N, CA and C of each residue as an Amber inpcrd file, in Angstrom:
protein
   567
  18.3080000   8.2960000 -19.6700000  17.5900000   7.0430000 -19.4800000
  17.2040000   6.8910000 -18.0150000  16.0520000   6.2970000 -17.7640000
  15.6100000   6.0640000 -16.3960000  16.5420000   5.0630000 -15.7200000
  16.2820000   4.8110000 -14.4520000  17.1420000   3.9280000 -13.6690000
  16.9490000   2.4450000 -13.9940000  16.2170000   2.1460000 -15.0170000
  15.9080000   0.7620000 -15.3440000  17.1160000   0.0190000 -15.9180000
  17.1240000  -1.2740000 -15.6800000  18.1380000  -2.1640000 -16.2310000
  17.8890000  -2.3030000 -17.7330000  18.9130000  -2.1310000 -18.5470000
  18.7650000  -2.1740000 -20.0150000  18.5500000  -3.5900000 -20.5530000
  19.0620000  -4.6050000 -19.8600000  18.9230000  -5.9730000 -20.3340000
  20.0250000  -6.3560000 -21.3090000  20.1010000  -7.6520000 -21.6190000
  21.0960000  -8.1820000 -22.5500000  20.4310000  -9.3010000 -23.3460000
  20.2020000  -9.0690000 -24.6230000  19.4940000 -10.0580000 -25.4510000
  20.2580000 -11.3780000 -25.5450000  21.5890000 -11.3380000 -25.3730000
  22.3930000 -12.5700000 -25.4530000  22.1460000 -13.4860000 -24.2540000
  21.5400000 -12.9330000 -23.1870000  21.2070000 -13.7190000 -21.9970000
  19.7400000 -14.1430000 -21.9870000  19.0610000 -13.9480000 -23.1240000
  17.6500000 -14.3120000 -23.2170000  16.7100000 -13.2040000 -22.7650000
  17.2440000 -12.0030000 -22.5690000  16.4460000 -10.8720000 -22.1060000
  16.0610000  -9.9700000 -23.2820000  15.0910000  -9.1110000 -23.0590000
  14.7530000  -8.0760000 -24.0460000  15.5950000  -6.8580000 -23.6940000
  16.5000000  -6.5020000 -24.5810000  17.4540000  -5.4180000 -24.3340000
  16.9340000  -4.0950000 -24.8950000  17.0060000  -3.0520000 -24.0720000
  16.5900000  -1.7210000 -24.5210000  17.7430000  -1.0690000 -25.2680000
  17.4960000  -0.7180000 -26.5290000  18.4710000   0.0420000 -27.3100000
  18.2720000   1.5380000 -27.0920000  16.9990000   1.9480000 -27.0790000
  16.6840000   3.3690000 -26.9090000  15.3340000   3.5090000 -26.2160000
  15.2930000   4.3460000 -25.1760000  14.0290000   4.6700000 -24.5230000
  13.3580000   5.8040000 -25.2930000  12.1000000   5.5980000 -25.6430000
  11.3540000   6.6590000 -26.3070000  10.1290000   6.9600000 -25.4440000
  10.1830000   8.1060000 -24.7850000   9.1040000   8.5210000 -23.8970000
   7.9360000   9.0160000 -24.7440000   6.7520000   8.4020000 -24.5510000
   5.5840000   8.8140000 -25.3200000   4.5580000   9.5630000 -24.4710000
   4.6420000   9.4180000 -23.1510000   3.7330000  10.1380000 -22.2630000
   4.3360000  10.1730000 -20.8700000   4.0890000  11.2950000 -20.1640000
   4.5370000  11.3900000 -18.7750000   3.6340000  12.3530000 -18.0170000
   3.2740000  11.9680000 -16.7820000   2.6390000  12.8900000 -15.8460000
   3.2530000  12.6330000 -14.4740000   2.6960000  13.2000000 -13.4280000
   3.3410000  13.0440000 -12.1140000   3.2430000  11.6170000 -11.5760000
   2.3460000  10.8070000 -12.1300000   2.1540000   9.4490000 -11.6430000
   2.9690000   8.4000000 -12.3880000   3.1120000   8.5530000 -13.7040000
   3.7310000   7.4860000 -14.4900000   4.3190000   8.0180000 -15.7890000
   5.1870000   7.1810000 -16.3760000   5.7610000   7.4570000 -17.6890000
   5.5310000   6.2280000 -18.5570000   5.1760000   6.4670000 -19.8170000
   4.9830000   5.3920000 -20.7780000   6.0600000   5.5200000 -21.8480000
   6.7600000   4.4060000 -22.0950000   7.8300000   4.3680000 -23.0930000
   7.4390000   3.4270000 -24.2230000   7.9070000   3.7280000 -25.4230000
   7.8170000   2.8120000 -26.5560000   9.2630000   2.5370000 -26.9740000
   9.9110000   1.6290000 -26.2330000  11.3430000   1.3760000 -26.3860000
  11.6920000   0.6910000 -27.6990000  12.8460000   1.0700000 -28.2600000
  13.4630000   0.2930000 -29.3400000  14.2620000  -0.7910000 -28.6370000
  14.0490000  -2.0480000 -29.0420000  14.6340000  -3.1740000 -28.3250000
  15.2620000  -4.1960000 -29.2660000  16.0820000  -5.0700000 -28.6570000
  16.5900000  -6.2650000 -29.3270000  16.0290000  -7.4500000 -28.5510000
  15.3440000  -8.3480000 -29.2500000  14.7790000  -9.5400000 -28.6330000
  15.8580000 -10.6180000 -28.5110000  15.6330000 -11.6500000 -27.6860000
  16.6320000 -12.7130000 -27.5360000  17.0570000 -13.3540000 -28.8590000
  16.1770000 -13.3460000 -29.8490000  16.4950000 -13.9240000 -31.1610000
  17.4590000 -13.0540000 -31.9610000  17.6650000 -11.8060000 -31.5070000
  18.4900000 -10.8570000 -32.2510000  17.6640000  -9.9080000 -33.1040000
  16.3740000 -10.2140000 -33.2610000  15.4840000  -9.3290000 -34.0190000
  15.2670000  -8.0390000 -33.2350000  15.0850000  -6.9490000 -33.9690000
  14.8160000  -5.6670000 -33.3200000  13.3470000  -5.3070000 -33.4830000
  12.8720000  -4.4480000 -32.6090000  11.4840000  -4.0140000 -32.6760000
  11.1990000  -2.9730000 -31.6180000   9.9230000  -2.8210000 -31.3180000
   9.4760000  -1.8740000 -30.3030000   8.7370000  -2.6310000 -29.2100000
   8.7890000  -2.0840000 -27.9830000   8.1040000  -2.7140000 -26.8550000
   7.6110000  -1.6210000 -25.9190000   6.3230000  -1.6720000 -25.5950000
   5.7130000  -0.6890000 -24.7090000   6.0610000  -1.0190000 -23.2560000
   6.4300000   0.0110000 -22.4750000   6.8240000  -0.1960000 -21.0700000
   6.2400000   0.9180000 -20.2090000   5.6760000   0.5290000 -19.0770000
   5.0480000   1.4430000 -18.1260000   5.9520000   1.5800000 -16.9090000
   6.1300000   2.8020000 -16.4050000   7.0420000   3.0690000 -15.2920000
   6.3670000   4.0110000 -14.3030000   6.2220000   3.5850000 -13.0380000
   5.6600000   4.4580000 -11.9980000   6.6500000   5.5660000 -11.6680000
   6.1530000   6.7710000 -11.3920000   7.0100000   7.8950000 -11.0150000
   7.0160000   8.1700000  -9.5140000   6.3780000   7.3450000  -8.7340000
   6.3760000   7.5090000  -7.2790000   7.7230000   7.0500000  -6.7170000
   8.1370000   7.5950000  -5.5620000   9.4000000   7.1510000  -4.9730000
   9.3320000   5.7020000  -4.4810000   8.1320000   5.2500000  -4.1240000
   7.9020000   3.8720000  -3.6890000   6.3930000   3.6560000  -3.6370000
   5.9950000   2.4170000  -3.4610000   4.5840000   2.0970000  -3.2810000
   4.4040000   1.3140000  -1.9940000   3.1570000   1.1980000  -1.5370000
   2.8570000   0.3990000  -0.3500000   1.6700000  -0.5160000  -0.6380000
   1.7500000  -1.7230000  -0.1230000   0.6650000  -2.7030000  -0.1730000
   0.3820000  -3.1020000   1.2600000  -0.8910000  -3.1450000   1.6240000
  -1.2440000  -3.4460000   3.0060000  -2.1000000  -4.7000000   3.0550000
  -1.5510000  -5.7610000   3.6220000  -2.3040000  -6.9880000   3.8690000
  -2.8010000  -6.8510000   5.3010000  -4.0080000  -6.3070000   5.4310000
  -4.5730000  -5.9840000   6.7430000  -5.5590000  -7.0670000   7.1500000
  -5.3370000  -7.6490000   8.3230000  -6.1960000  -8.7260000   8.8050000
  -6.6370000  -8.4550000  10.2390000  -7.7200000  -9.1190000  10.6110000
  -8.1870000  -9.0770000  11.9930000  -7.4440000 -10.1500000  12.7820000
  -7.6670000 -10.1800000  14.0780000  -7.0810000 -11.2270000  14.9220000
  -7.6110000 -12.6040000  14.5150000  -8.7880000 -12.6280000  13.8760000
  -9.3870000 -13.8930000  13.4110000  -8.9440000 -14.2340000  11.9860000
  -7.9390000 -13.5400000  11.4700000  -7.3400000 -13.7840000  10.1510000
  -8.2740000 -13.4650000   8.9890000  -9.1920000 -12.5290000   9.1830000
 -10.0130000 -12.0520000   8.0740000  -9.2390000 -10.9490000   7.3600000
  -9.2710000 -10.9830000   6.0370000  -8.5550000 -10.0100000   5.2150000
  -9.4590000  -8.8310000   4.8840000  -8.9190000  -7.6220000   5.0090000
  -9.6470000  -6.4160000   4.6360000  -9.5540000  -6.2260000   3.1250000
 -10.7110000  -6.2020000   2.4690000 -10.7870000  -5.9530000   1.0280000
 -11.6300000  -4.7150000   0.7680000 -11.2690000  -4.0030000  -0.2860000
 -11.9950000  -2.8100000  -0.7060000 -12.6260000  -3.0650000  -2.0650000
 -13.8690000  -2.6570000  -2.2270000 -14.5100000  -2.7240000  -3.5430000
 -14.2300000  -1.3840000  -4.2080000 -13.3590000  -1.4360000  -5.2050000
 -12.7850000  -0.2380000  -5.7940000 -13.0650000  -0.2140000  -7.2920000
 -13.4120000   0.9480000  -7.8110000 -13.5580000   1.1020000  -9.2580000
 -12.2100000   1.5340000  -9.8100000 -11.5950000   0.6790000 -10.6020000
 -10.2860000   0.9630000 -11.1880000 -10.4820000   1.6090000 -12.5550000
 -10.0670000   2.8500000 -12.6540000 -10.2330000   3.6200000 -13.8890000
  -9.5710000   2.9230000 -15.0780000  -8.3350000   2.4420000 -14.8950000
  -7.6130000   1.8430000 -16.0250000  -8.2590000   0.5570000 -16.5270000
  -8.9570000  -0.1700000 -15.6540000  -9.6250000  -1.4080000 -16.0530000
 -11.1010000  -1.1900000 -16.3930000 -11.6490000  -0.0570000 -15.9600000
 -13.0460000   0.3070000 -16.1770000 -14.0050000  -0.6930000 -15.5560000
 -13.6750000  -1.1630000 -14.3380000 -14.5820000  -2.0750000 -13.6490000
 -14.3690000  -2.0270000 -12.1350000 -15.3270000  -2.6170000 -11.4360000
 -15.2540000  -2.7490000  -9.9850000 -14.5280000  -4.0400000  -9.6570000
 -13.7210000  -4.0080000  -8.6110000 -13.0360000  -5.2160000  -8.1650000
 -12.7060000  -5.1050000  -6.6810000 -12.5590000  -6.2590000  -6.0590000
 -12.1440000  -6.3140000  -4.6590000 -10.6270000  -6.3590000  -4.6300000
 -10.0300000  -5.5400000  -3.7780000  -8.5690000  -5.5100000  -3.6890000
  -8.1280000  -5.0600000  -2.3030000  -6.8530000  -5.2980000  -2.0120000
  -6.2880000  -4.8480000  -0.7440000  -5.9530000  -3.3570000  -0.8440000
  -5.8490000  -2.6700000   0.2910000  -5.4190000  -1.2670000   0.2570000
  -3.9860000  -1.1510000  -0.2640000  -3.7540000  -0.1160000  -1.0550000
  -2.4190000   0.1160000  -1.6080000  -2.3200000   1.5670000  -2.0320000
  -1.1040000   2.0280000  -2.2620000  -0.9810000   3.4110000  -2.6790000
   0.4250000   3.8140000  -3.0550000   0.5190000   5.0350000  -3.5670000
   1.7980000   5.6510000  -3.9230000   2.5120000   6.1110000  -2.6660000
   3.8360000   5.9870000  -2.6820000   4.6340000   6.5090000  -1.5890000
   4.7320000   8.0190000  -1.6360000   4.9550000   8.6040000  -0.4880000
   5.1250000  10.0480000  -0.3840000   6.5250000  10.3250000   0.1410000
   7.2840000  11.1960000  -0.5230000   8.6910000  11.4170000  -0.1630000
   8.9150000  11.8120000   1.2950000   7.9540000  12.5240000   1.8930000
   8.1490000  12.9890000   3.2640000   7.7610000  11.9530000   4.3170000
   7.2580000  10.7890000   3.8890000   6.8430000   9.7470000   4.8230000
   7.6940000   8.4960000   4.6660000   7.8990000   7.7880000   5.7740000
   8.5180000   6.4660000   5.6820000   7.4830000   5.5360000   5.0410000
   7.9110000   4.4190000   4.4640000   6.9300000   3.4950000   3.8920000
   5.8730000   3.0380000   4.9090000   6.2820000   2.7550000   6.1570000
   5.3010000   2.3150000   7.1550000   4.2990000   3.4230000   7.4760000
   4.7840000   4.6560000   7.6190000   3.8780000   5.7810000   7.8910000
   2.9250000   6.0030000   6.7170000   3.4300000   5.8390000   5.5140000
   2.5910000   5.9830000   4.3210000   1.5290000   4.8840000   4.2860000
   1.9050000   3.6520000   4.6240000   0.9480000   2.5440000   4.6440000
  -0.1550000   2.8120000   5.6700000   0.2260000   3.3030000   6.8470000
  -0.7640000   3.6160000   7.8840000  -1.7100000   4.7170000   7.4050000
  -1.1590000   5.7140000   6.7410000  -1.9640000   6.8210000   6.2090000
  -2.9350000   6.3090000   5.1450000  -2.4520000   5.4810000   4.2140000
  -3.3150000   4.9130000   3.1660000  -4.4400000   4.0810000   3.7750000
  -4.0960000   3.2330000   4.7370000  -5.0970000   2.3780000   5.3730000
  -6.1950000   3.2340000   5.9940000  -5.8070000   4.2590000   6.7200000
  -6.8010000   5.1080000   7.3810000  -7.6050000   5.9300000   6.3790000
  -6.9280000   6.5280000   5.3910000  -7.6360000   7.3590000   4.4060000
  -8.6310000   6.5550000   3.5760000  -8.2540000   5.3310000   3.2060000
  -9.1190000   4.5330000   2.3370000 -10.2220000   3.8130000   3.0920000
 -10.0050000   3.5360000   4.3930000 -10.9490000   2.6690000   5.1000000
 -11.4030000   3.1810000   6.4580000 -10.6330000   4.0510000   7.0850000
 -10.9400000   4.4650000   8.4470000 -10.3610000   3.5360000   9.4920000
  -9.7640000   2.4370000   9.0660000  -9.1660000   1.4880000   9.9990000
  -7.7940000   1.9660000  10.4600000  -7.4320000   1.5620000  11.6600000
  -6.0750000   1.7390000  12.1720000  -5.5490000   0.3440000  12.4860000
  -4.2410000   0.2090000  12.5420000  -3.6300000  -1.0920000  12.8410000
  -2.9610000  -1.0440000  14.2090000  -3.0690000  -2.1450000  14.9350000
  -2.4090000  -2.2400000  16.2410000  -0.9740000  -2.7140000  16.0970000
  -0.6700000  -3.3560000  14.9680000   0.7160000  -3.7820000  14.7330000
   1.0000000  -3.7970000  13.2390000   2.2700000  -3.5670000  12.9230000
   2.7510000  -3.5500000  11.5400000   3.9750000  -4.4400000  11.4420000
   4.0590000  -5.1730000  10.3350000   5.2330000  -6.0100000  10.0780000
   5.5430000  -5.9180000   8.5860000   6.7620000  -5.5020000   8.2620000
   7.1470000  -5.4420000   6.8490000   7.5230000  -6.8440000   6.3910000
   6.8550000  -7.3280000   5.3540000   7.1220000  -8.6670000   4.8310000
   8.3080000  -8.6570000   3.8770000   8.2860000  -7.7730000   2.8920000
   9.3840000  -7.6490000   1.9420000   9.1260000  -6.4810000   0.9930000
  10.0280000  -6.3200000   0.0450000   9.8990000  -5.2590000  -0.9480000
   9.9070000  -5.8880000  -2.3330000   8.9070000  -5.5450000  -3.1310000
   8.8090000  -6.0100000  -4.5130000   9.2320000  -4.8820000  -5.4420000
   9.6790000  -5.2190000  -6.6380000   9.9620000  -4.2070000  -7.6470000
   8.8190000  -4.2600000  -8.6520000   7.9610000  -3.2330000  -8.6470000
   6.8260000  -3.2090000  -9.5620000   6.9240000  -1.9930000 -10.4670000
   7.0780000  -2.2470000 -11.7420000   7.1830000  -1.1840000 -12.7480000
   8.2580000  -0.1700000 -12.3700000   9.4070000  -0.6740000 -11.9280000
  10.5450000   0.1870000 -11.6330000  10.5010000   0.8780000 -10.2940000
   9.5200000   0.5770000  -9.4800000   9.3630000   1.2480000  -8.1990000
   9.3970000   0.2280000  -7.0720000  10.2030000   0.4610000  -6.0190000
  10.1630000  -0.4550000  -4.8800000   8.7990000  -0.3600000  -4.1920000
   8.1720000  -1.4920000  -3.9820000   6.8590000  -1.5280000  -3.3450000
   6.9780000  -2.3290000  -2.0590000   6.7010000  -1.6600000  -0.9420000
   6.8540000  -2.2460000   0.3870000   5.5560000  -2.9550000   0.7740000
   5.6790000  -4.2400000   1.1100000   4.5280000  -5.0610000   1.4660000
   4.4750000  -5.1710000   2.9870000   3.3570000  -4.7280000   3.5590000
   3.1820000  -4.7530000   5.0100000   2.0430000  -5.6760000   5.3990000
   2.2260000  -6.3230000   6.5300000   1.1580000  -7.0790000   7.1840000
   0.7260000  -6.2340000   8.3720000  -0.5420000  -5.9210000   8.4470000
  -1.0730000  -5.1040000   9.5330000  -2.1870000  -5.8650000  10.2380000
  -2.2070000  -5.7810000  11.5540000  -3.3060000  -6.3410000  12.3320000
  -4.2310000  -5.1850000  12.6840000  -5.4810000  -5.3000000  12.2730000
  -6.4330000  -4.2130000  12.4710000  -6.7880000  -4.0580000  13.9400000
  -6.8800000  -2.8060000  14.3790000  -7.2010000  -2.5030000  15.7700000
  -8.7100000  -2.3990000  15.9570000  -9.3330000  -1.4890000  15.2450000
 -10.7600000  -1.2510000  15.4240000 -11.3890000  -0.9300000  14.0830000
 -12.6320000  -1.3290000  13.9460000 -13.3560000  -1.0630000  12.7100000
 -14.0330000   0.2970000  12.8140000 -13.7150000   1.1480000  11.8730000
 -14.3060000   2.4800000  11.8580000 -14.2300000   2.9980000  10.4260000
 -15.1540000   2.5870000   9.6090000 -15.1280000   2.9410000   8.1960000
 -15.2840000   4.4430000   8.0100000 -14.3900000   5.0100000   7.2110000
 -14.4240000   6.4450000   6.9280000 -14.8080000   6.6670000   5.4770000
 -15.0550000   7.9090000   5.1360000 -15.3000000   8.2590000   3.7380000
 -13.9760000   8.2480000   2.9990000 -13.9270000   7.6540000   1.8020000
 -12.6660000   7.6410000   1.0580000 -12.3030000   9.0350000   0.5530000
 -11.0370000   9.1870000   0.1790000 -10.5830000  10.4400000  -0.4200000
 -11.4310000  10.7530000  -1.6470000 -11.4730000  12.0240000  -2.0270000
 -12.2880000  12.4120000  -3.1850000 -11.7570000  11.8420000  -4.4930000
 -10.4690000  11.4760000  -4.5430000  -9.9070000  10.9090000  -5.7750000
 -10.0160000   9.3880000  -5.8110000 -10.6830000   8.8060000  -4.8280000
 -10.8540000   7.3560000  -4.7640000 -12.2820000   6.9930000  -5.1600000
 -12.4660000   5.8000000  -5.6690000 -13.7980000   5.2860000  -5.9980000
 -13.9900000   3.9860000  -5.2340000 -14.0480000   4.0960000  -3.9170000
 -14.2030000   2.9320000  -3.0520000 -15.6470000   2.8840000  -2.5810000
 -16.3460000   1.8030000  -2.9180000 -17.7580000   1.6760000  -2.5780000
 -17.9670000   0.9850000  -1.2410000 -17.0290000   0.1020000  -0.8640000
 -17.2720000  -0.7290000   0.3050000 -15.9590000  -1.3150000   0.8020000
 -15.8860000  -1.5290000   2.1020000 -14.7900000  -2.2860000   2.7040000
 -15.4230000  -3.4630000   3.4250000 -14.7800000  -4.6310000   3.3360000
 -15.3140000  -5.7700000   4.0810000 -14.1870000  -6.6860000   4.5050000
 -14.4730000  -7.4540000   5.5480000 -13.5210000  -8.4170000   6.0900000
 -13.9280000  -9.7990000   5.6120000 -12.9750000 -10.5330000   5.0440000
 -13.2640000 -11.8360000   4.4430000 -12.3230000 -12.9050000   4.9770000
 -12.8770000 -14.0660000   5.2580000 -12.0410000 -15.2250000   5.5690000
 -11.3530000 -15.6660000   4.2770000 -10.3740000 -16.5390000   4.3970000
  -9.7060000 -17.0520000   3.1960000 -10.7170000 -17.7810000   2.3120000
 -11.6370000 -18.5270000   2.9230000 -12.6690000 -19.2130000   2.1320000
 -13.5460000 -18.2160000   1.3760000 -13.9120000 -17.1170000   2.0270000
 -14.7090000 -16.0890000   1.3470000 -13.9090000 -15.4400000   0.2180000
 -12.6110000 -15.2680000   0.4220000 -11.7470000 -14.7350000  -0.6440000
 -11.7420000 -15.6700000  -1.8400000 -11.6570000 -16.9770000  -1.5810000
 -11.6910000 -17.9590000  -2.6660000 -13.0010000 -17.8640000  -3.4510000
 -14.1130000 -17.6710000  -2.7330000 -15.4160000 -17.5430000  -3.3940000
 -15.4570000 -16.3010000  -4.2860000 -14.8850000 -15.1980000  -3.8050000
 -14.8280000 -13.9790000  -4.6200000 -13.9790000 -14.1980000  -5.8710000
 -12.8690000 -14.9360000  -5.7170000 -12.0140000 -15.2450000  -6.8720000
 -12.7910000 -16.0990000  -7.8740000 -13.4530000 -17.1470000  -7.3770000
 -14.2190000 -18.0430000  -8.2490000 -15.3420000 -17.2990000  -8.9740000
 -15.8890000 -16.2750000  -8.3390000 -16.9720000 -15.4920000  -8.9440000
 -16.4410000 -14.4090000  -9.8860000 -15.1110000 -14.3340000 -10.0360000
 -14.5170000 -13.3440000 -10.9320000 -14.5050000 -11.9310000 -10.3740000
 -14.6410000 -11.8020000  -9.0620000 -14.6910000 -10.4760000  -8.4460000
 -13.3440000 -10.0050000  -7.9070000 -12.3620000 -10.9040000  -7.8770000
 -10.9890000 -10.5370000  -7.5000000 -10.1040000 -10.9430000  -8.6650000
  -9.5010000  -9.9560000  -9.3300000  -8.5780000 -10.2790000 -10.4180000
  -7.3570000  -9.3850000 -10.4040000  -7.2420000  -8.5530000  -9.3940000
  -6.0530000  -7.7310000  -9.2090000  -4.8940000  -8.6490000  -8.7990000
  -3.8020000  -8.6910000  -9.5720000  -2.6910000  -9.6030000  -9.2540000
  -2.1200000  -9.4150000  -7.8470000  -2.0500000  -8.1850000  -7.3780000
  -1.5080000  -7.9240000  -6.0440000  -2.4100000  -8.5270000  -4.9710000
  -3.7200000  -8.4190000  -5.1500000  -4.6560000  -8.9860000  -4.1780000
  -4.6250000 -10.5080000  -4.2270000  -4.5110000 -11.0760000  -5.4220000
  -4.3710000 -12.5340000  -5.5350000  -3.1070000 -12.9990000  -4.8140000
  -2.0410000 -12.2310000  -4.9300000  -0.7810000 -12.5060000  -4.2300000
  -1.0090000 -12.4840000  -2.7180000  -1.7300000 -11.4690000  -2.2180000
  -1.9910000 -11.3480000  -0.7800000  -2.7990000 -12.5360000  -0.2690000
  -3.8120000 -12.9320000  -1.0170000  -4.6410000 -14.0720000  -0.6130000
  -3.8090000 -15.3500000  -0.6090000  -2.9370000 -15.5030000  -1.5880000
  -2.0470000 -16.6710000  -1.6310000  -1.1410000 -16.7110000  -0.4030000
  -0.6080000 -15.5570000  -0.0060000   0.2240000 -15.5140000   1.2080000
  -0.5680000 -15.9580000   2.4330000  -1.8200000 -15.5190000   2.5470000
  -2.6570000 -15.9270000   3.6810000  -2.9450000 -17.4260000   3.6470000
  -3.1800000 -17.9670000   2.4540000  -3.4040000 -19.4110000   2.3260000
  -2.1640000 -20.1840000   2.7620000  -0.9840000 -19.7140000   2.3530000
   0.2630000 -20.3720000   2.7570000   0.4470000 -20.3130000   4.2650000
   0.0980000 -19.1920000   4.8600000   0.1660000 -19.0570000   6.3180000
  -0.7090000 -20.1000000   6.9920000  -1.9260000 -20.2740000   6.4780000
  -2.8460000 -21.2630000   7.0440000  -2.2660000 -22.6650000   6.9500000
  -1.6930000 -22.9950000   5.8020000  -1.1000000 -24.3190000   5.6020000
   0.0460000 -24.5300000   6.5880000   0.8960000 -23.5240000   6.7500000
   2.0320000 -23.6330000   7.6720000   1.5650000 -23.7820000   9.1130000
   0.4840000 -23.1130000   9.4900000  -0.0310000 -23.2160000  10.8530000
  -0.6340000 -24.5830000  11.1200000  -1.1740000 -25.2240000  10.0740000
  -1.7860000 -26.5410000  10.2250000  -0.7550000 -27.6610000  10.2250000
   0.4390000 -27.3700000   9.6990000   1.4790000 -28.4100000   9.5880000
   2.1540000 -28.6770000  10.9200000
C-alpha cells in the first residue's frame, strides 16, 4: 500500500479496505479503492496519486504586487487557462532550487528573493508554496513538453477580471490570488 492514510469510517472518513492500482506511469498512479463509507456501506472510490517526490507552486510578483500568470493549455482539462507557475519536484534539487528552475524554464524570469510560505499535501505529495519577487522580465521559450502561449503580469483587480471572465479556474491559482487579496487587506488595515 502507498504511504496514504487509510482512514476510519467510524470517524466520518472514507476508509480504504484495499488499494487497487488501475494505472501507473512515472508521473502518477490511479487507484480504484475498495472502501467503507461513513455510513458503513462498502463500495469503490477512484483516487489519484502523484508519483513526484514533491511539487512546487510559485506565487511570483513584481515589486508593484503584480502576479505572474501563464496562459497554459492543460491536457487533462483540454483547454487554455491562466495559472501560476508550478511543477514536479526533482529528487536532486531542493524545493527552492526546483521552484527557481521551473520559474526560469517556463517564463525566463528570475527572482531576486524567495520566501517559503508553507507546504500543502496535494494528492499524497508535499507541495511547497513559494513567494518570489521577480527580478527582471525576460520571457524565454517554454520547454518542449509545455504548452505555454503567454506570460503576463496582472494586478489583483486584473486577476479578478480574468476570474469573472472564466479564464482562471485552476484551484491552485485561485488560492494564490486569494492570498494576494488577503495581503492587500492586511496592508490596508
